[in-house]
C-alpha positions as CSV (number, residue, x, y, z in Angstrom):
1,M,115.1,118.3,106.2
2,K,114.5,114.6,106.5
3,I,111.3,114.8,104.4
4,V,113.2,116.5,101.5
5,G,115.8,113.8,101.6
6,I,113.2,111.0,101.5
7,I,111.4,112.7,98.6
8,I,114.7,113.0,96.7
9,L,115.5,109.4,97.4
10,V,112.1,108.2,96.2
11,A,112.3,110.3,93.1
12,V,115.8,108.9,92.2
13,A,114.6,105.4,92.8
14,L,111.5,105.9,90.6
15,F,113.7,107.4,87.9
16,L,116.0,104.4,87.9
17,L,113.4,101.6,88.6
18,L,110.5,102.5,86.3
19,P,112.3,101.6,83.0
20,I,113.6,98.3,84.6
21,L,110.2,97.3,86.0
22,S,108.4,98.1,82.8
23,G,110.7,95.8,80.9
24,N,112.1,98.4,78.6
25,A,115.6,98.3,80.2
26,P,116.6,94.7,80.8
27,L,119.3,94.3,83.5
28,P,122.6,93.3,82.0
29,E,123.6,89.7,82.8
30,D,127.3,90.3,82.2
31,M,129.5,93.4,81.7
32,S,129.8,93.1,78.0
33,A,129.4,96.2,75.8
34,S,126.3,94.9,74.1
35,E,124.5,94.1,77.3
36,I,125.3,97.5,78.8
37,G,124.3,99.3,75.6
38,S,121.0,97.4,75.5
39,F,120.3,98.5,79.1
40,I,121.2,102.2,78.5
41,G,119.3,102.2,75.2
42,G,116.2,100.8,76.8
43,F,116.5,103.3,79.7
44,A,116.8,106.2,77.2
45,R,114.0,104.9,75.0
46,Y,111.7,104.7,78.0
47,W,112.3,108.3,79.2
48,I,112.2,109.7,75.6
49,G,108.8,108.0,75.2
50,V,107.6,109.4,78.5
51,V,108.6,112.9,77.6
52,R,107.0,112.6,74.1
53,N,103.7,111.4,75.6
54,V,103.7,114.2,78.2
55,F,104.2,116.8,75.5
56,A,101.7,115.2,73.1
57,S,99.0,115.3,75.8
58,L,99.6,119.1,76.4
């Protein structure tokens, strides 16, 4: 059961960190609506692009 928990933790970390590390989702510097929106928008654009590329390669 420990291995499954570690795998899930790594998958969640990759899901959250890949957009940030690639520079598509800049971390918000303050809690303003525009900063949060920019972060969420970059996060969504990254994963939409990933899904498009996966389906385009099939």
